C-alpha positions as CSV (number, residue, x, y, z in Angstrom):
1,M,245.5,99.3,89.5
2,A,245.8,102.6,91.4
3,N,245.2,104.6,88.2
4,Y,242.2,102.5,87.5
5,I,240.7,103.0,90.9
6,A,241.4,106.8,90.7
7,R,239.6,107.0,87.3
8,K,236.6,105.1,88.7
9,T,236.5,107.3,91.7
10,L,236.4,110.4,89.6
11,R,233.6,108.9,87.5
12,L,231.7,108.1,90.7
13,V,232.0,111.7,91.9
14,A,230.9,113.1,88.6
15,L,227.9,110.7,88.5
16,L,226.8,111.6,92.0
17,V,227.0,115.3,91.2
18,F,224.9,114.9,88.1
19,V,222.4,112.6,89.7
20,S,222.0,115.0,92.7
21,L,221.4,118.0,90.4
22,V,218.8,116.1,88.3
23,T,217.0,114.8,91.4
24,F,217.0,118.2,93.0
25,T,215.6,119.8,89.9
26,L,212.9,117.3,89.5
27,I,211.8,117.7,93.1
28,E,211.7,121.5,92.6
29,L,209.5,121.1,89.6
30,S,207.1,118.7,91.3
31,P,203.7,120.1,92.6
32,I,204.2,118.7,96.1
33,D,204.6,121.3,98.8
34,P,207.0,119.9,101.4
35,I,205.7,122.2,104.2
36,N,202.1,121.1,103.7
37,A,203.3,117.4,103.4
38,Y,205.3,117.9,106.6
39,L,202.4,119.4,108.6
40,N,199.8,117.1,107.2
41,A,197.2,119.6,108.4
42,A,197.9,122.8,106.5
43,D,194.6,124.4,107.3
44,T,195.2,124.5,111.0
45,V,198.6,126.3,110.8
46,S,198.9,130.0,110.2
47,A,201.0,131.5,107.4
48,A,203.5,132.8,110.0
49,Q,204.0,129.4,111.5
50,K,204.6,127.9,108.0
51,A,207.2,130.6,107.3
52,E,209.0,129.7,110.6
53,I,209.0,126.0,109.6
54,A,210.3,126.9,106.1
55,A,213.0,129.0,107.6
56,Y,214.0,126.2,110.1
57,F,214.5,123.7,107.3
58,G,216.0,126.3,104.9
59,L,213.1,126.2,102.5
60,D,212.8,130.0,102.4
61,Q,216.0,130.2,100.4
62,S,216.2,130.0,96.6
63,P,216.7,126.6,95.0
64,V,220.2,127.5,93.9
65,E,221.2,128.6,97.5
66,R,219.7,125.4,99.0
67,Y,221.5,123.2,96.5
68,I,224.9,124.9,97.1
69,Q,224.3,124.7,100.9
70,W,223.4,121.0,100.6
71,I,226.6,120.3,98.6
72,G,228.6,122.1,101.2
73,N,227.1,120.0,104.0
74,L,227.6,116.9,102.0
75,L,231.3,117.6,101.7
76,Q,231.3,117.6,105.5
77,G,229.5,114.3,105.7
78,D,226.1,115.8,106.5
79,L,223.2,114.7,104.3
80,G,220.7,116.9,106.2
81,T,217.7,116.2,108.3
82,S,214.7,114.3,107.0
83,L,211.4,116.2,107.0
84,T,209.4,113.0,107.1
85,Y,211.2,111.1,109.9
86,R,212.7,114.2,111.6
87,V,216.0,112.6,112.2
88,P,219.3,112.9,110.2
89,V,219.2,111.3,106.8
90,M,222.2,109.0,107.6
91,E,220.3,107.5,110.5
92,V,217.3,106.7,108.3
93,I,219.5,105.1,105.6
94,A,221.5,103.1,108.3
95,S,218.3,101.8,109.9
96,K,216.7,100.7,106.7
97,F,219.6,99.6,104.6
98,A,220.1,96.3,106.3
99,N,216.6,95.1,105.3
100,S,217.1,96.3,101.7
101,L,220.5,94.7,101.5
102,A,219.2,91.4,102.7
103,L,216.4,91.5,100.1
104,M,218.6,92.7,97.2
105,L,221.5,90.3,97.8
106,S,219.3,87.3,98.3
107,A,217.4,88.1,95.1
108,F,220.7,88.8,93.3
109,V,222.1,85.4,94.2
110,L,218.8,83.5,93.6
111,S,218.2,85.2,90.2
112,G,221.8,84.5,89.2
113,V,221.5,80.8,90.1
114,M,218.2,80.4,88.4
115,G,219.3,82.4,85.3
116,L,222.5,80.5,84.8
117,G,221.0,77.0,85.5
118,L,217.8,77.5,83.4
119,G,219.8,79.2,80.6
120,I,222.2,76.2,80.3
121,A,219.3,73.8,80.5
122,M,217.4,75.6,77.7
123,G,220.5,75.7,75.6
124,Q,221.2,72.0,76.0
125,H,217.8,70.3,76.0
126,K,215.1,71.0,73.4
127,T,212.3,69.9,75.8
128,A,213.4,72.3,78.5
129,D,213.7,75.0,75.9
130,K,210.1,74.5,74.7
131,V,208.8,74.6,78.2
132,L,211.0,77.3,79.9
133,R,211.5,79.8,77.1
134,P,207.9,81.0,76.8
135,I,207.8,81.3,80.6
136,C,211.0,83.4,80.6
137,L,209.7,85.6,77.7
138,T,206.5,86.2,79.7
139,L,208.3,87.0,82.9
140,S,210.7,89.4,81.2
141,S,207.8,91.5,80.1
142,T,205.9,91.4,83.4
143,P,206.4,94.2,85.9
144,T,207.8,93.5,89.4
145,F,204.7,94.8,91.2
146,F,202.4,92.5,89.3
147,I,204.5,89.4,90.0
148,G,204.6,90.5,93.7
149,M,200.8,90.9,93.8
150,I,200.3,87.4,92.3
151,F,202.7,85.9,94.8
152,L,201.0,87.7,97.6
153,I,197.5,86.6,96.6
154,V,198.4,83.0,96.0
155,F,201.0,82.2,98.7
156,A,200.1,84.6,101.4
157,V,196.3,85.0,101.1
158,K,195.0,81.8,99.5
159,L,197.5,79.2,100.7
160,D,198.5,81.1,103.9
161,W,202.1,79.8,103.5
162,F,203.8,83.1,104.1
163,P,203.0,86.3,106.0
164,I,201.2,89.1,104.1
165,G,204.0,91.6,104.7
166,F,206.5,93.3,107.0
167,S,209.9,92.1,108.0
168,V,208.9,90.9,111.5
169,P,205.8,89.4,113.0
170,M,203.3,92.0,113.9
171,G,203.3,93.0,117.6
172,T,206.9,91.7,118.1
173,L,209.8,93.9,119.0
174,T,212.7,93.7,116.5
175,E,215.2,92.6,119.2
176,N,212.9,89.6,120.0
177,V,212.7,88.3,116.4
178,S,214.6,85.2,115.6
179,L,216.6,84.6,112.5
180,G,214.1,82.0,111.3
181,E,211.3,84.5,111.6
182,T,213.3,87.1,109.7
183,V,214.0,84.6,106.9
184,Y,210.4,83.5,106.8
185,H,209.3,87.1,106.2
186,L,212.0,87.6,103.6
187,V,211.2,84.5,101.4
188,L,208.2,85.8,99.5
189,P,209.7,89.3,98.5
190,V,213.0,87.6,97.5
191,V,211.3,85.0,95.3
192,A,209.0,87.6,93.7
193,L,212.0,89.9,93.0
194,S,214.1,87.0,91.7
195,F,211.3,86.0,89.3
196,A,211.2,89.5,87.9
197,S,215.0,89.4,87.3
198,F,216.2,86.0,86.3
199,S,214.4,85.7,82.9
200,H,216.8,88.1,81.1
201,L,219.8,86.2,82.5
202,A,218.3,82.9,81.4
203,L,217.5,84.0,77.9
204,H,220.9,85.5,77.3
205,T,222.7,82.5,78.7
206,R,220.6,80.2,76.5
207,E,221.7,82.1,73.4
208,K,225.4,81.8,74.4
209,V,225.1,78.1,75.1
210,V,223.4,77.4,71.8
211,E,226.2,79.4,70.0
212,I,228.9,77.6,71.9
213,L,227.4,74.1,71.3
214,D,227.2,74.9,67.5
215,S,230.9,76.0,67.4
216,D,233.6,74.1,65.6
217,Y,235.7,73.5,68.8
218,V,232.8,71.7,70.5
219,L,232.3,69.5,67.4
220,L,236.0,68.7,67.6
221,A,235.7,67.9,71.3
222,Q,232.8,65.5,70.5
223,T,234.8,63.7,67.8
224,R,237.7,63.3,70.3
225,G,235.3,61.5,72.7
226,F,234.6,64.2,75.3
227,T,231.5,63.5,77.3
228,R,228.6,66.0,77.7
229,S,229.7,66.8,81.2
230,Q,233.3,67.5,80.1
231,I,232.1,69.7,77.3
232,L,229.9,71.6,79.7
233,R,232.7,72.1,82.2
234,R,235.6,72.8,79.8
235,H,233.9,74.8,77.1
236,V,230.3,75.9,77.9
237,L,230.8,77.2,81.5
238,R,234.2,78.8,80.7
239,N,232.8,80.8,77.8
240,V,229.4,81.6,79.4
241,I,230.6,82.8,82.8
242,L,232.2,86.1,81.7
243,P,229.2,87.5,79.8
244,F,226.9,86.1,82.5
245,I,228.8,88.1,85.2
246,T,228.5,91.2,83.0
247,L,224.8,90.9,82.7
248,Q,224.3,89.8,86.3
249,F,226.0,92.8,87.8
250,A,224.4,95.1,85.2
251,S,221.0,93.8,86.6
252,L,221.9,95.4,90.0
253,S,220.1,98.6,89.0
254,E,217.1,96.6,87.9
255,I,217.1,94.7,91.2
256,F,217.3,97.9,93.1
257,G,214.5,99.5,91.2
258,G,212.4,96.3,91.5
259,S,213.1,96.2,95.3
260,I,211.3,99.5,95.6
261,L,208.2,98.0,94.1
262,A,208.6,94.7,96.0
263,E,208.9,96.5,99.3
264,T,205.8,98.6,98.5
265,V,203.7,95.5,97.6
266,F,204.9,93.5,100.6
267,S,205.0,96.4,103.1
268,Y,208.7,95.6,103.6
269,P,210.6,98.3,105.5
270,G,213.6,99.1,103.4
271,L,215.1,101.9,101.4
272,G,212.5,101.4,98.7
273,S,209.6,102.4,101.1
274,V,211.7,105.2,102.4
275,M,212.2,106.6,98.9
276,V,208.5,106.4,98.2
277,D,207.7,108.3,101.4
278,A,210.3,110.9,100.6
279,G,209.0,111.4,97.1
280,L,205.4,111.7,98.2
281,S,206.2,114.2,100.9
282,G,208.8,116.3,99.0
283,D,211.5,115.4,101.5
284,V,214.4,116.7,99.5
285,P,217.3,115.8,101.9
286,L,216.0,112.2,102.3
287,L,215.3,111.7,98.6
288,L,218.7,113.1,97.6
289,G,220.5,110.9,100.3
290,V,218.8,107.7,99.3
291,T,219.3,108.4,95.5
292,L,223.0,109.1,96.0
293,F,223.4,106.0,98.2
294,S,221.6,103.8,95.6
295,C,223.8,105.2,92.8
296,A,226.9,104.5,94.8
297,F,225.7,101.0,95.6
298,V,225.1,100.1,91.9
299,F,228.4,101.7,90.9
300,V,230.3,99.6,93.4
301,G,228.5,96.5,92.1
302,N,229.7,97.2,88.6
303,F,233.1,98.0,89.9
304,T,233.2,94.6,91.6
305,A,232.2,93.0,88.3
306,N,235.2,94.6,86.6
307,I,237.5,93.2,89.3
308,L,236.0,89.8,88.8
309,Y,236.8,89.9,85.1
310,G,240.5,90.0,85.8
311,L,240.2,87.1,88.3
312,I,238.2,84.9,85.9
313,D,240.1,85.7,82.7
314,P,243.8,86.5,83.2
315,K,243.9,88.0,79.7
316,I,241.9,90.9,80.9
317,R,243.9,93.8,82.5
318,L,241.9,96.3,84.4
319,G,243.9,99.2,83.3
320,A,244.2,98.3,79.7
321,K,241.0,99.5,78.2
322,Q,239.3,101.3,81.0
């Protein structure tokens, strides 16, 4: 177990270094001038003042020097200062991560329940398969932002069942917001993000259920008088759950990417909106910090899935084939 964790840790470090290098290079190649984006009024500031600001943030150095300096600060636990929010990057991530975590985990659970339940239903019942399969195929090819816009127009604008956006009622301080109001503002983004994620899970689960129900051991169980519920519990669920967990945790990256679009559509203040602001303003420290944090988050999710494999199926040994 210790060797397995050590190997996974080394992989995570290598992944973060590679992702940071690629992200830094793409930002350097972008046409956005971080100084002009920071000032938002470049014509009213002299060239000397711009040079002073560039020197203050270290933007007067070469890209290689800035990347090496950033790596050195990272090893000391410093992700730098955000040009957009003008506070340390860690403070920005800490203040926004709670909202994103609530959104992603809720969508993760809801999409998993919907994907597993509907997948089993489609695999068992032909009527459900005829009705639900085309819907899942359509949703699997529909982008998250489009689903979010449809939900926003129908349920927030037309029906007025949910708020248009934000995580709290407008004009209300965060400390005065109740749990019910927080959940109320979270419902629509969560449902929209779940609808953009569950279809792949449902279609994959359906294929596995059909394969299992057509197997010889299920036919043998039927001849021995096993009821449908017993077959579902003893054979279908037991053989479906492991590949389902694999696909479910693999969808973490999709959920994280979809949360960026969902937060943008619903004006939900989370890491997704922070990443968009950082990209548009050329905020290198913030964009690098959020990118590394998101990679670590997805990596830990996949690591958790590997741990669950051993708990669900004792035949699997974490150190055997990793």
